[in-house]
N, C-alpha and C positions, 0 to 999 in steps of 0.2 A: 771841375771833378771828375774824376773817372772810376768808374765802376767796373770791375771784372769778374766773372766768374770759372772759376776750374774745379772740377770734378763736386765735392760738395762744399768746396771753400768762396767766400766772396772777399774780394779785394777792394779798398775804397779807396784813393789818393787824391788830394788836393793841396794847394799851395797857397798863402797868402800871408802879406807882411815879412816877407824873407824867411818864413815858416814852413817847414813839409810835415804833412800829416798824412800817416798809413792807420789804416783800420782794417784788421783782418779777423772774419769771422769764420769759424769751421762749418757752418752749415748754411744753407741757402739763406741770404736776407740776412744771417748774423752781421755781414759787413757795414750794412745801413744803421744796425741796431749799434754797433762798437762806434760809429760814426757819429750820431747822435749823441752818444757819451761824452766822446771828447770835446762837440762843440758845446755841451750843457758845463763840462769842467773848465772851459775859458773863462777867464775875469769878465767884466761887462765891457771890456774897453776892445776884449778879442784878443789881445797878446798873451800870450803866456808869461814872458817874462818881458816887460815892456823896454829894460837895459839892453838886454841883450841885443846883438845885430844880426844873426841869424839862426836858426835852430829848427830842430826835427822831433817831431813827437809821434810815437809809433805803439800802436796798442793791439795786440793778437788776443784772441780769445780764442784757445787752443784746449779744449774739454772745459770744465768748469773754472779754472781760473784764468783772470785778466793778466797779461803779463805786460807792463807798461815801460816803456823807456823813452827818456826826454834828454836830448843832447843840445848843447848851446855854447853859442861864441860871444863875446863882447866885443872882440878885435880882430876875427878872422883866423887868428893862429893856434890860440888855445882853447880846445872845447872841452867843456865839462859834461857828464853823465851822469843820469842817476836811472835806476832801473831796477825794478822789482815787480812782485805781484802785487796787485791792488788796484785801486780805481785809477783810474785816468785823473778825477778830482783830486784825489790824495797827493799823485805824484806832482803836479802842475803848483798844490800849495806847498809842498815841501821847497819844489825846486825856486818858487817865488820868495820863500823865507831865507834862505841863502843870501849870504851876505858877501859880494867881491872885495877881499881884502888888497889894500896896496902893496905892490911890490915891495919886498923887503932890501934894503938897500944893501949889499953885501958887503959896503967899505965899512958899514959901522959894526962896532963889536956886539955881539949878543949877549 
């Protein structure tokens, strides 16, 4: 885990199980608080999306709102992204509820 402060902002980054996590706070110490919110949002197994081969979760506290972006891949080629204002917990739950559909065979008529 790495924590860096610059100006009034604090950035906390860490890696675990092929995932990168970034927490950015707009006031001193906010990066640590945002990092705690990320850790609390993770399921009991610690994996945001167990089937994903790798991913990134970034949360930024810029003013009053939290901006959350989750990006992940199942095969290392195609990446999926979900972002918006909300809580890390809500974004992790939404991402976890998404289902990867089998590729459609282009030779079959629709």
